[in-house]
N, CA and C of each residue as an Amber inpcrd file, in Angstrom:
protein
   225
 114.3350000  37.3910000 107.1530000 115.0010000  36.2810000 107.9840000
 114.8340000  34.9540000 107.1870000 115.9560000  34.3850000 106.9650000
 115.8550000  32.9860000 106.3100000 115.6260000  31.9800000 107.4440000
 114.7910000  31.1780000 107.2260000 114.4190000  30.1290000 108.1320000
 115.6290000  29.1680000 108.4620000 115.9860000  28.7820000 109.6070000
 117.0200000  27.8830000 109.8430000 116.6970000  26.8200000 111.0250000
 115.3070000  26.6180000 111.1640000 114.8870000  25.5600000 112.0850000
 114.0040000  24.6430000 111.4870000 114.3100000  23.3670000 111.6210000
 113.5650000  22.2920000 111.0580000 112.2430000  22.0200000 111.9120000
 111.4620000  21.1040000 111.4290000 110.3560000  20.8070000 112.1120000
 110.5860000  20.1600000 113.5740000 111.4230000  19.0930000 113.4330000
 111.8390000  18.5090000 114.8570000 112.4260000  19.3970000 115.8120000
 113.1620000  20.1910000 115.3590000 113.6710000  21.3810000 116.2350000
 112.6040000  22.1810000 116.9530000 111.6570000  22.5830000 116.0880000
 110.5600000  23.4720000 116.5760000 109.6600000  22.6710000 117.5440000
 109.4040000  21.3810000 117.2240000 108.6260000  20.7880000 118.0850000
 109.1250000  20.4240000 119.5030000 110.4100000  20.2170000 119.3950000
 111.1610000  19.9600000 120.6460000 111.2870000  21.2730000 121.6150000
 111.1820000  22.2590000 120.8670000 111.3910000  23.5600000 121.6560000
 110.0130000  23.9460000 122.2540000 108.8910000  23.5670000 121.5590000
 107.6070000  23.7820000 122.0040000 107.2970000  22.7800000 123.1080000
 107.8030000  21.5460000 123.1730000 107.5810000  20.5600000 124.3210000
 108.4740000  21.1690000 125.5280000 109.6600000  21.6210000 125.2950000
 110.3830000  22.0040000 126.4320000 109.7020000  23.2210000 127.1000000
 109.1540000  24.1770000 126.2740000 108.4360000  25.3230000 126.6790000
 107.2140000  24.8630000 127.6130000 106.5290000  23.9460000 127.0930000
 105.2820000  23.4390000 127.8340000 105.6100000  22.8740000 129.0680000
 106.6660000  22.0630000 129.1820000 107.1700000  21.4480000 130.3630000
 107.5060000  22.4940000 131.3910000 108.1660000  23.4820000 131.0180000
 108.6530000  24.6210000 131.7800000 107.3870000  25.3030000 132.4020000
 106.3370000  25.5030000 131.6540000 105.0680000  26.2650000 132.0110000
 104.5040000  25.2770000 133.0830000 104.3360000  24.0050000 132.7190000
 103.5910000  23.2000000 133.6130000 104.2640000  23.0920000 135.0900000
 105.7020000  23.0290000 134.9470000 106.4310000  23.1030000 136.3360000
 106.1790000  24.3630000 137.1210000 106.1020000  25.5160000 136.2960000
 105.9000000  26.7040000 136.8440000 104.4410000  26.7840000 137.6230000
 103.4520000  26.4150000 136.8190000 102.0950000  26.4980000 137.3730000
 101.7460000  25.5020000 138.3640000 102.4850000  24.4790000 138.4570000
 102.3950000  23.3060000 139.5410000 103.3140000  23.7400000 140.8180000
 103.8890000  24.8980000 140.7150000 104.9250000  25.1770000 141.8050000
 105.8900000  24.4570000 142.0780000 106.3550000  23.6360000 140.9810000
 107.6170000  22.8530000 141.2010000 108.8030000  23.7130000 141.1710000
 108.7020000  24.7190000 140.2930000 109.8770000  25.7910000 140.1970000
 109.3000000  27.2000000 140.6950000 110.1380000  27.9150000 141.3780000
 109.6420000  29.2180000 141.7110000 110.7990000  30.1030000 141.8860000
 110.6000000  31.4210000 142.1840000 111.7750000  32.4430000 142.3560000
 112.3480000  32.6760000 141.1540000 113.5970000  33.0240000 141.1660000
 114.4880000  33.6420000 140.0930000 114.5760000  32.4480000 138.9240000
 114.8060000  31.2830000 139.5270000 114.8600000  30.1020000 138.5100000
 113.6780000  30.2040000 137.6080000 112.5940000  30.2330000 138.1130000
 111.3120000  30.2340000 137.4590000 111.2560000  31.2780000 136.4340000
 111.5670000  32.4960000 136.7870000 111.5050000  33.5800000 135.8860000
 112.4540000  33.4250000 134.7470000 113.6570000  33.0900000 134.9790000
 114.6480000  32.7770000 133.8880000 114.1020000  31.6310000 132.9920000
 113.6070000  30.5850000 133.5850000 113.0320000  29.4280000 132.7060000
 111.8150000  29.9160000 131.9290000 111.0960000  30.8230000 132.4250000
 109.8340000  31.1470000 131.7350000 110.2730000  32.0910000 130.5590000
 111.2290000  32.9570000 130.8060000 111.8570000  33.7660000 129.6710000
 112.2520000  32.8220000 128.7120000 113.0290000  31.8210000 129.0330000
 113.6320000  30.9060000 128.0410000 112.4720000  30.2810000 127.2620000
 111.4230000  29.8290000 128.0640000 110.3230000  29.1470000 127.3070000
 109.6290000  30.1660000 126.3700000 109.4390000  31.4280000 126.6840000
 108.8220000  32.4140000 125.7690000 109.7570000  32.4650000 124.5830000
 111.0640000  32.5240000 124.5740000 111.9030000  32.6650000 123.5620000
 111.8450000  31.3730000 122.7330000 111.6560000  30.1830000 123.2670000
 111.5770000  28.9720000 122.5150000 110.2860000  29.0260000 121.7570000
 109.1790000  29.4920000 122.2710000 107.7880000  29.5200000 121.6330000
 108.0500000  30.5990000 120.3890000 108.5430000  31.6250000 120.7650000
 108.7920000  32.6060000 119.7530000 109.6370000  32.1490000 118.4850000
 110.6780000  31.5760000 118.6940000 111.6530000  31.0820000 117.7640000
 111.0170000  30.0190000 117.0040000 110.2920000  29.1430000 117.7080000
 109.4290000  28.0840000 116.9740000 108.3070000  28.6880000 115.9100000
 107.8130000  29.7400000 116.3330000 106.7000000  30.1610000 115.5180000
 107.3110000  30.9030000 114.2500000 108.4160000  31.4610000 114.4110000
 109.0120000  32.2290000 113.3220000 110.0720000  31.3300000 112.6010000
 110.3100000  30.0470000 113.0170000 111.3140000  29.1620000 112.4480000
 112.7220000  29.6790000 112.2470000 113.0210000  30.6580000 113.2290000
 114.3550000  31.2090000 113.0200000 115.0910000  31.3740000 114.4160000
 116.2430000  30.9410000 114.5470000 116.9480000  31.1120000 115.7940000
 118.0060000  31.9240000 115.5730000 118.2800000  33.1820000 116.2520000
 119.3840000  34.1160000 115.9150000 120.6370000  33.3880000 116.3210000
 120.6420000  32.5010000 117.3300000 122.0340000  31.9750000 117.8570000
 122.6120000  31.0010000 116.7810000 121.7570000  30.5480000 115.9370000
 122.2000000  29.5300000 114.9670000 123.2670000  30.3290000 113.7940000
 122.8690000  31.6120000 113.6930000 123.6330000  32.2650000 112.6070000
 125.0430000  32.4430000 112.7690000 125.5190000  32.8480000 114.0200000
 127.0560000  33.0640000 114.1780000 127.7220000  31.6970000 114.1070000
 126.8340000  30.5780000 114.6520000 127.4980000  29.2300000 114.6470000
 127.4140000  28.5590000 113.2760000 126.7050000  29.1520000 112.3320000
 126.4610000  28.5380000 110.9510000 125.6030000  27.3370000 111.0510000
 124.7490000  27.2140000 111.8970000 123.8230000  25.9930000 112.1230000
 122.4690000  26.0820000 111.4390000 121.9940000  25.0430000 110.8430000
 120.5800000  24.9970000 110.2840000 120.1710000  23.5820000 110.5840000
 118.9010000  23.4390000 111.1480000 118.3430000  22.1690000 111.2890000
 117.2710000  21.7940000 110.2630000 117.1580000  22.5790000 109.0620000
 116.3500000  22.3870000 107.9570000 117.1300000  21.2830000 107.1690000
 116.3800000  20.2840000 106.7850000 116.7630000  19.2060000 105.8780000
 116.9270000  19.7250000 104.4320000 118.0140000  19.4430000 103.7720000
 118.1530000  19.9520000 102.5090000 117.5770000  18.9490000 101.5550000
 116.8150000  19.6000000 100.5350000 116.1810000  18.8450000  99.5140000
 117.2150000  18.2390000  98.5350000 117.0940000  16.9970000  98.2360000
 118.0840000  16.4070000  97.2430000 117.6250000  16.8510000  95.7880000
 118.7360000  16.9540000  95.0920000 118.2620000  17.3870000  93.5510000
 118.0200000  15.9130000  92.9320000 117.5060000  16.0830000  91.6960000
 117.2200000  14.7090000  90.9900000 118.5350000  14.0350000  90.7740000
 119.7340000  14.6220000  90.4560000 120.8380000  13.8550000  90.2850000
 121.3560000  13.1520000  91.4760000 121.1930000  13.8760000  92.6770000
 121.5950000  13.1740000  93.9610000 120.5980000  11.9810000  94.3210000
 119.2920000  12.1280000  93.9210000 118.5100000  10.9690000  94.0700000
 118.8280000   9.6920000  93.3430000 119.4680000   9.8550000  92.1450000
 119.6430000   8.8030000  91.3450000 120.8360000   7.9600000  91.9200000
 121.6830000   8.5480000  92.6660000 122.8430000   7.7910000  93.1690000
 122.5980000   6.5400000  94.0780000
């Protein structure tokens, strides 16, 4: 798998996952909504750890910054 997630994207996903977990463990969310959100949080953590989001592939997205070549830096 080729990485397609940048650092900011990964950090934001982890933050969202932590917020969902806190809401669940403080009983702010419960029931089916909680289960769906916890599954989403788990997916966010997993994709952050491997730096790859399968949904980005069909959309052609990548949040990784491209490195400038030396000729582009001179401009």
